[in-house]
MIZAKOL-637392 format. One record per atom (N, C-alpha, C): residue in one letter; z, y, x. Coordinates in steps of 0.02 Angstrom, whole numbers, plus 50000, padded with zeros to 5 digits. Layout:
BEGIN
AZYX ...
//
This chain:
BEGIN
X586664545259590 X587124548159640 X587834546859619 X588264545659670 X588954544159654 X589344550659645 X589874550259606 X590324555859594 X591004554059622 X591294558359665 X591924557059697 X592434562059671 X592974559459643 X593514563659618 X593944565959676 X594014572459685 X594394575059742 X595134573759736 X595384572259675 X596094571259666 X596324564459690 X595974559159672 X596194552459689 X595674548559728 X595104551559745 X594594547959783 X594234542659744 X594274542859678 X593944537859637 X593194539059637 X592814533559645 X592094533959648 X591794530459589 X591304533559557 X590964530559500 X590234532559505 X589824529459466 X589104530959466 X588764527559409 X588114528859401 X587734525659348 X587604518359366 X587424514459315 X587304507359326 X586714506259372 X586184510059363 X585594509059405 X585734511059477 X586154516059488 X586314518159556 X586694512759593 X587104509159559 X587524504259592 X587224497259591 X586634496459564 X586314489959565 X586584485159513 X586954487659463 X587234483359411 X586764483559350 X586794478559308 X586324478359251 X586434484059203 X585884486259173 X585904491859127 X585954489359055 X586454492159018 X586494490758947 X586714483758929 X587064480258972 X587284473458957 X587954473658920 X587974470358862 X588584470258822 X589004464258842 X589374464858897 X589794459258920 X590374458158871 X590734463258854 X591284462758806 X591474469758784 X591744470358725 X591974476758699 X592704477658716 X592874483258744 X593564484658763 X593944487058701 X594114482258658 X594454484158596 X595204485458606 X595444484558668 X596134486258684 X596174492658725 X595664496858720 X595654503058757 X596244507458736 X596574510658785 X597164514858776 X597774510858751 X597704504258749 X598274499958730 X598484495658789 X597984492758823 X598114488458880 X597784491558941 X598134491458999 X597874494259060 X597874488859114 X597664490759175 X597614485959230 X598294483359251 X598824486959236 X599504484659255 X599754479059211 X599434477759153 X599664472459108 X599484465559134 X598974465059176 X598764458459202 X598484459659272 X598704455459319 X598544456559389 X597864453559408 X597344454959368 X596664452659383 X596174457059345 X595584457759372 X595054461659341 X594414457759345 X593944459559301 X593274456659303 X592794461659333 X592384459359381 X591914463559417 X591214460859406 X590734465259392 X590044463359381 X589624465959438 X589124461859459 X588674463559513 X587964463759486 X587484463959531 X586784463959511 X586604457259479 X586094457459434 X585824451459402 X586354447859360 X586784451759327 X587284449159280 X587774444359313 X587834444559379 X588324440259413 X589014443359406 X589494439559383 X590174441959371 X590674437559408 X591274440059415 X591814436259447 X592484439359431 X593004435359437 X593694437659425 X594044438359492 X594384444059500 X594704445659564 X595414448059550 X595864446059595 X596564448159590 X596654455259617 X597174458459594 X597324465359614 X598004465559648 X598044463059711 X598714462559743 X599014469359760 X598604474459769 X598854481159787 X599044485359726 X598984482359666 X599164485859604 X598804492659599 X598144492459611 X597754498559605 X597674500459531 X597674506759517 X597584509159448 X596834509359433 X596564503559417 X595844502959407 X595664504559335 X595074507659327 X594794509159262 X594114505759256 X593894504859194 X593224502059184 X592694506859211 X592184504059244 X591634507559277 X591814510059347 X592414508359373 X592574510059442 X592174505659489 X591934508559544 X591574504859595 X592094502759647 X592134496159660 X592654493459703 X592334489059757 X592704488259811 X592524483659865 X592964477459858 X592654471659852 X593014465359839 X592884460459896 X593304455559899 X593254450459952 X592644446059941 X592294444359995 X591714439959993 X591764435160052 X591294430560055 X591304425760110 X590614425660144 X590544428760202 X591054432860236 X590994440260215 X591444444460240 X591404451660230 X591644453760161 X591344459060134 X591534461760069 X590904463260029 X591004463959965 X590454465359918 X590644471359876 X590144474559847 X590244480559805 X590044478759734 X590494480259686 X590354478959616 X590684484059571 X590584483159506 X590854487759456 X591364484259412 X591934487359401 X592444484559358 X592204484759285 X592174478959253 X591924478559185 X592474476859134 X593064474759158 X593594472859111 X594264472959146 X594774475359110 X595454475659138 X595954473459085 X596574472359106 X597124471059060 X597104464159028 X597344463858967 X597414457558931 X596744454358914 X596214458358912 X595554455558898 X595334450858954 X595524452359016 X595344447959072 X595694441259064 X596294441259040 X596664435059029 X596314430658978 X596044433758925 X595694429958874 X595024427358900 X594674431458940 X594034429258966 X594114423659017 X594634423759056 X594764418259103 X594904411759066 X595264412259011 X595394406258971 X594754403658940 X594324408158918 X593684406058889 X593244402758942 X593264405259005 X592864402359058 X593174396159089 X593764394259067 X594094388259094 X594414389259162 X594604395359178 X594924396859242 X595674397759230 X596084394059267 X596804394359259 X597074400859289 X597614403359260 X597924409459286 X598254408259354 X598434401959368 X598754400459432 X598254399159488 X597604399059471 X597104397759523 X597054403659571 X596864402059632 X596824407259684 X596174411159677 X596234417559668 X595654421859659 X595544426159721 X594914428259729 X594774432959783 X595064439859764 X595154444059815 X595534450159806 X595084456259799 X595354461359767 X595054468059766 X595354471959824 X594934474059872 X595184477559930 X595374484659914 X594914488459886 X595014495659878 X594474498359832 X594574504659812 X594034508259780 X593494509759832 X592874509259813 X592334510059861 X592334517159889 X592284517659954 X592254524059988 X591524526259996 X591404532560012 X590714534760024 X590374530760080 X590744528660131 X590444524560184 X590234517760156 X590644514760112 X590454508260081 X589824508960039 X589784514260001 X589194515259958 X588564516659998 X588644520260053 X588064521660096 X587794515260126 X588244510960148 X588034504560177 X587724500060125 X587994500260064 X587734496160009 X587034498359988 X586934504959983 X586274507459965 X585754505960018 X585964505960080 X585504504260134 X585294496960129 X585764492460112 X585604485360104 X585144484260044 X585264487959990 X584854487159930 X584144489459941 X584034494259983 X583364496759996 X582924491560031 X583224486360059 X582844481160094 X582674475260049 X582914475159987 X582844469259945 X582114467759928 X581734472759908 X581044471559887 X580614469159945 X580684472360003 X580284470260061 X580474463160082 X581124461560078 X581344454760095 X581054449660048 X581014451159984 X580734446459935 X579994445159949 X579604450359963 X578894449459976 X578774445260038 X579154446460091 X579074442560152 X579304435360143 X579834434360103 X580074427560091 X579564423560051 X579224426660003 X578704423259965 X578134420960011 X577954425160059 X577424423360106 X577634417460150 X578254417360171 X578504411760212 X578514405260172 X578744405560109 X578754399460067 X578044397060053 X577564401660047 X576874399560036 X576574396160098 X576754398660157 X576504395560218 X576794388560228 X577404387460204 X577714380860209 X577484376160153 X577064378760107 X576804374760052 X577354371860008 X577854376159993 X578404374059950 X578234375859878 X578354371159832 X578214372259762 X578804375859729 X578864382359744 X579404386459719 X579174393759718 X579534397759680 X579384404859674 X580034408659682 X580044413259730 X580624417459742 X580574423459695 X581034423859649 X580994429059597 X581354435459614 X581904435059653 X582284441059668 X582734439759729 X582944445159761 X583384444859818 X583954449759807 X584564447659821 X585154451959813 X585554451959878 X585634457859907 X586034458559968 X586764459759950 X587194457159992 X587914458359984 X588064465660002 X588644467959980 X588814475059989 X588814477360061 X589024473060108 X589044474960178 X588404473160215 X587924470260180 X587284468560210 X587294462360254 X587834458460255 X587874452560297 X587654446160264 X587454446360201 X587264440260165 X586734442160113 X586274437560100 X585744438760051 X585684432560007 X585644433559941 X585554428159892 X584834428259869 X584494422559878 X583794421959858 X583774417859793 X583534421059739 X583474417759674 X582764414859670 X582714408359655 X582054405259653 X581984400959591 X581364399559574 X581184395459515 X580774389559541 X580944383559518 X580574377559539 X580624372459483 X580064368959470 X580044363859419 X580314357159443 X580334356159508 X580564349859537 X581004351359597 X581304346159624 X581754346959681 X581364349259742 X581634354259778 X581294357159836 X581754356459897 X581474354159952 X581834353760015 X581704360160054 X582164364860049 X582074371460080 X582524372360141 X582714366860175 X583134367560235 X582764371260291 X582124369660299 X581734373160350 X581634380460331 X581554381660266 X581474388560243 X582094392660258 X582684389860249 X583304393660262 X583354395560336 X583164390960381 X583194392460452 X582724398160471 X582124397960442 X581644403260457 X581874409960429 X582134409960368 X582374416160338 X582964419060376 X583424414760400 X583994417260438 X583774420360504 X583284417260537 X583044419960601 X582644426360590 X582314426960532 X581884432760519 X582294438860499 X582784438060454 X583144443760427 X583834444760458 X584074439960500 X584704440660535 X585304441360488 X585284437760432 X585834437760384 X585984430560363 X586544429860330 X586714423260302 X586324422260238 X586034416260230 X585594414860173 X585934410360123 X585864412060058 X586094407860003 X585524407159952 X585354400959935 X584814399759886 X585134398059819 X584894401259765 X585164400059698 X584574399159650 X584574393459617 X584024391959570 X584184394959502 X583674397959471 X583734400859404 X583184397959360 X583244399159295 X582744396759247 X582244402159230 X581764400259188 X581244404959168 X581524410559126 X582054409259087 X582344414459046 X582704419659089 X583064417359140 X583394422059184 X582884426459220 X582314423559239 X581804427559272 X581514432859225 X581384430959162 X581134435759114 X581634441359101 X582284439759103 X582794444859094 X582814449759151 X582654447459212 X582644451959270 X582024456359271 X581464453459251 X580834457259252 X580804462159193 X581004459759133 X580984463959073 X580294464059042 X580234467758988 X579594468258952 X579714469758879 X579164469758840 X579184471158768 X579004464658732 X579414462858683 X579294456758645 X578804457858588 X578624452558552 X578154453158496 X578424457458439 X579084458558437 X579384462758386 X579304470158401 X579054471858461 X578974478758480 X579574481858513 X580094477958526 X580704480458558 X580784477258627 X581204480158671 X581324477058736 X581624470158729 X581484465858777 X581724458958774 X582484458758769 X582744454358727 X583464453758719 X583794451658784 X583464447258822 X583764444758884 X583804450158937 X583404455558932 X583434460958980 X583824466858956 X584004467158892 X584344472958865 X585074471658850 X585254465758822 X585954464858804 X586214457758813 X585784452758816 X586024445858822 X586274444458893 X586834440958898 X587104439058963 X587154431458971 X587204427758917 X587244420558919 X586684417658876 X586374412458901 X585804409458867 X586024402858835 X585864402158771 X586024396158733 X585374392258723 X585424385658728 X584824381458721 X584544382258650 X583884382558646 X583524383358583 X583094377158573 X583144373958515 X582764367958499 X582264369158444 X581824364458436 X581324365058383 X581624364258314 X582224361358311 X582564360758246 X582694367558214 X582814372758254 X582924379358226 X582304381858191 X581704380358217 X581084382458185 X580974378458121 X581154372058121 X581054368058060 X581514370358004 X582124372058020 X582594374357968 X582344380857936 X582034385257976 X581784391557950 X581074391057922 X580804384857919 X580154383557890 X579604387757924 X579634387857992 X579134391458030 X578574386858052 X578004389758066 X577434385858089 X577584383258159 X577454376858170 X577594373758234 X577014375058283 X576874381558292 X576354383758338 X576684386058402 X576574382658459 X576904384658521 X576774391758542 X576174394358528 X576004401158548 X576414406358510 X576614404758448 X577004409358408 X577754408558420 X577974402558437 X578684401358446 X578924402758517 X578474403158565 X578654404258635 X578684411658651 X579144413458695 X579194420358718 X578814421358783 X578974426858816 X578624428458878 X578834423758935 X579384420258927 X579604415458978 X579284408558967 X578844407958917 X578524401558900 X579014396558871 X579604398758852 X580104394458819 X580174396858747 X580524392858707 X580644394858638 X581044401358635 X580864405658588 X581184412158583 X581934411458569 X582324415558602 X583054415458590 X583224417858520 X582804422058490 X582954424758424 X582904419458369 X582654413358385 X582654408058335 X583354406058316 X583844407158360 X584534405358346 X584914410758308 X584614416758301 X584984422258271 X585104421258196 X584614418458160 X584654417958087 X584724410758064 X584864406158110 X584894399158091 X585464397758043 X586024401358049 X586594400358004 X586434402557933 X586084408257926 X585914410657859 X585434405857824 X584944403157862 X584474398557832 X584814391857814 X585274389657857 X585624383357843 X586044383957780 X586364389657770 X586754390757710 X586314391057648 X585724394257654 X585274394557596 X584974387757579 X584894383557630 X584634376857617 X585104372757572 X585744373857579 X586224370157537 X586184371957464 X585894377657448 X585834379957379 X585154378257349 X584764374057384 X584124371757357 X584174364457337 X583764362257289 X583784355157268 X583534350657324 X583724344257324 X583494339657376 X582744338557373 X582444336857431 X581724336057435 X581494329657400 X581924324657396 X581714318257366 X581814318157290 X582044323757261 X582144323957188 X581464324957153 X581334320857103 X580714321157064 X580884323756995 X580544328956972 X580664331856907 X580214328556855 X580514326256800 X580154322756748 X580054327356688 X579434327956667 X579264331756606 X578874327256559 X578744329656499 X578354325856451 X577624325156472 X577394329756515 X576704329456538 X576624325056599 X577164323956638 X577104319856699 X577664321456748 X577564319156810 X578064320056863 X577854325756908 X578354329156935 X578244334656983 X578644333157046 X578304334057104 X578604332357168 X578734338757208 X579234338357251 X579434343957294 X578864345457342 X578644351857344 X578074353557387 X578264358657441 X578524364557422 X578674369657472 X579244374057446 X579734375857489 X580274380257467 X580164387357492 X580454392057456 X580534398957480 X581284399857489 X581514399057551 X582214397957565 X582644403857544 X582474409857568 X582894415657555 X582844417957482 X582264417057450 X582184418857379 X582464413457333 X582634407557361 X582924402057322 X582454399857266 X581824398857285 X581324396357239 X580984390357270 X580754385757227 X580434379557250 X579774378757213 X579274376557250 X578614375257221 X578524367757214 X578324365457154 X578234358357140 X577494356957126 X577294350857144 X576604348657134 X576594342057096 X576044340857061 X575984334557024 X575754328857069 X575584330357132 X575374325257180 X575824325657242 X575974319957271 X576424319757328 X576124322757391 X575494321357403 X575174323257466 X574714329257460 X574454330557402 X573964335957393 X574254341157345 X574194347657361 X574434352757313 X573994353057251 X574294351157194 X573934351057131 X574394353457075 X574134358057034 X574514360756978 X575184363457001 X575164367757050 X575784370357080 X576164374757030 X576824373657028 X577254377556984 X577864379557026 X578014386057026 X578584388757064 X579134390757016 X579734388157027 X580304389456983 X580904391157027 X581414393956995 X582034395357030 X582424388957044 X582844389257095 X583234383357113 X583724381557057 X583984386657021 X584444385156966 X584094381356910 X583454383056897 X583074379456846 X582944372256868 X582814371256933 X582704364556959 X583334360256951 X583914363056967 X584534359256958 X584654357656884 X584464362256840 X584544361056768 X584104355256745 X583484354956769 X583034349556750 X583274342856778 X583524342956840 X583784336756870 X584364334056830 X584814338456806 X585384336256766 X585144333456698 X584634336456668 X584374333856605 X584024327156615 X583674326256671 X583334319956684 X583844314356694 X584414315856723 X584924310656731 X585204308356664 X585184312756614 X585404310956547 X584844307656506 X584254306856537 X583694303756503 X583284308356461 X583354314856472 X582984319856434 X582414322556476 X581814322556448 X581234325456482 X581074332256451 X581004337156493 X580884343956469 X580134344756452 X579994349756413 X579304351056395 X578894353556454 X579174358056493 X578834360756551 X579364363056602 X579144364256662 X579604366656714 X579814373856701 X579384377856672 X579544384756659 X580094385156607 X580574389656614 X581104390456563 X580814393056498 X581164391556444 X580954393956379 X581004401556376 X580584404556334 X580554411856331 X581214414856309 X581564411356264 X582194414056238 X582754413556289 X582684408956337 X583214408056386 X583094411756451 X582564415456454 X582424419156516 X582944424656525 X583184425256585 X583684430256600 X583334437156605 X583644442156577 X583334448856582 X583304451056654 X582714453556673 X582634455856742 X582974462556751 X583264463356809 X583594469656824 X583074475056837 X583214480956812 X582754486456823 X582754488456896 X582174490556918 X582094492556988 X582434499256999 X582834499557050 X583204505657068 X582964507857136 X582714513857139 X582474516557202 X583064520057236 X583344516757287 X583924519557321 X583744525757361 X583124525957385 X582904531757423 X582874537957378 X582644536957316 X582594542457269 X583284545157251 X583794540857252 X584474543157236 X584734548057288 X584504547357350 X584724551857403 X584254557757413 X583794558857367 X583324564357374 X583684571057369 X583454575957409 X583774582557409 X583624586457345 X583084584557310 X582874588257251 X583124585057186 X583584580257191 X583794576757130 X584234581157086 X584524586557114 X584944591057074 X584554596957046 X583924597657065 X583524603257039 X583374602056965 X583344607656928 X583184607156857 X582434606056848 X582284601356806 X581574599856795 X581274605356751 X580684607656769 X580344612956731 X579994609956671 X580104612956612 X579774610456552 X579064613056548 X578624608556528 X577924610556520 X577834614856458 X577414619956465 X577294624356408 X576824621056359 X576934622756294 X576514619856242 X575824623256244 X575314619156238 X574634621756239 X574384623656169 X574734621256116 X574484622456048 X574484629756029 X574984633656054 X575044640656036 X574764645256090 X574274642656127 X573964646756178 X574414647856238 X574894643456248 X575324643856306 X575924648256296 X576004651456236 X576574655856223 X577054652356176 X577664651956195 X578174648856153 X578414653756101 X578544651256041 X578794655455987 X579534656855999 X579724663155993 X580414665056005 X580754666455939 X581384664755935 X581784666255876 X582124672955885 X582584674555843 X582904681055845 X583324681855908 X583604676255935 X584014676655996 X583604676756059 X582944676556052 X582524676656111 X582374669856140 X582554664456107 X582444657756131 X581904654456089 X581524649856119 X580984646656081 X581254642356025 X580874642355969 X581074638355912 X580954631055926 X581404626955905 X581324619755913 X580924616955855 X580564611655869 X580164608455817 X580624605455765 X580484606955703 X580894604355649 X580644597555628 X581074593555600 X580854586955577 X580324587555523 X579944582255517 X579404582155469 X579664582455397 X580244579555383 X580514579455316 X580664586455290 X580944590655334 X581114597455313 X580484601555302 X579994600555345 X579374604355336 X579034602555270 X579034596155252 X578714594155189 X579084596955129 X579754597455133 X580134600355078 X579964607755069 X579894611255125 X579724618355120 X579034619255089 X578574615055110 X577904615555082 X577904614155007 X578324609254987 X578344607554916 X578644613354876 X579164616854904 X579464622454869 X578964628154861 X578554628954914 X578054634254908 X577544632654854 X577374626354846 X576894624554795 X577174625054725 X577844624054719 X578154624254652 X578254631454627 X578204636454670 X578314643354647 X577744645454600 X577904649154548 X577364651554503 X576934656654537 X576314655954530 X575844660554561 X575784666854518 X575774672454552 X575714678954516 X574984679954496 X574914681754432 X574244682954407 X574024690054423 X573424690554444 X573154697154459 X572984700654393 X573114707054390 X572944710754328 X572184710854317 X572004709354253 X571294709154238 X571034716254224 X570464717354252 X570164723954242 X569804724054173 X569824729554137 X569484729854071 X568734729454078 X568454725654035 X567724724954038 X567394731154009 X566894733054041 X566504738854017 X566064736653959 X566194740053903 X565784738353844 X565104741753849 X564644738353828 X563954741153830 X563904746653778 
//
């Protein structure tokens, strides 16, 4: 439901209410409370299905982010949400290759309740229009799939998003759709990734699809990204729900590329007194390499650190053959002790540990004169005391007189 401010007539609403994408990170307004709409005479407006556009503000409206506005369209007007204002729009236009002197469409006004009522009425027809359009395309035997329909804000135009593997002649389809729905028709082709972003779903990681939750621009993904990360070239594991390579393959490619530079070359052969060792398999992030005595078959596998491999390569260049790939026992670096970071944040780490009672004295501790238990004395002192006791002269018992017979 829309909220109307009685002071200035400003209209706002939730993303789902206005037909705009939910949770899309188009850009962060890092100039908030520093730059306003008056600093630059253009704003960025977002519509349904991540469609965006730049519009001029000739009336110098005091626009804020998330304002619902009516903008110029061809023909009529459209309803969208302001997603960026001020100097950030200037930077985004430069990034998109749009000149500041180019002629932009205009922002008419803040959306009125009448505009929103008309827009919601047009949106309510989108699903039924898509189902009927699919049936018409099937009757014409066109090799295409209509994935979504978007009505313009005034209901005078409809955009049909379709997917097709080859070129489709849909001129007859446009005539039939225009006669059936009495609106202006625009056909826009999208890819399988855009369709997956509109439908949504849960990925193999257990989280919502990136293309439906936060991604707005799609970057091409190649099989080279999987090779750099040493992943199995299994299409079923590398493909997402769109049947294309997963977009997340590009997320860690830079980290793996940097780690690859810190590994020895694959064509380097390590020479030892026992024989030659060939590059077999790397552990990229751990910076370890496994070597084999055979080029094609894993035999006598030995895993060493990358630093040890570089050390052996340098010795081989000097003509020195090492005894084995494993480092000598005296040169092994001391391993760092394991530190449990979770235990450091434990709530009971400040509690005093209770001392166990001694079982030798029946569970009762011996108390000294101050009321505290006696501490165990060293063995040396105890032996001295025992020796002093033995050195003392023993008292002779008085002999009783013998009874004479």
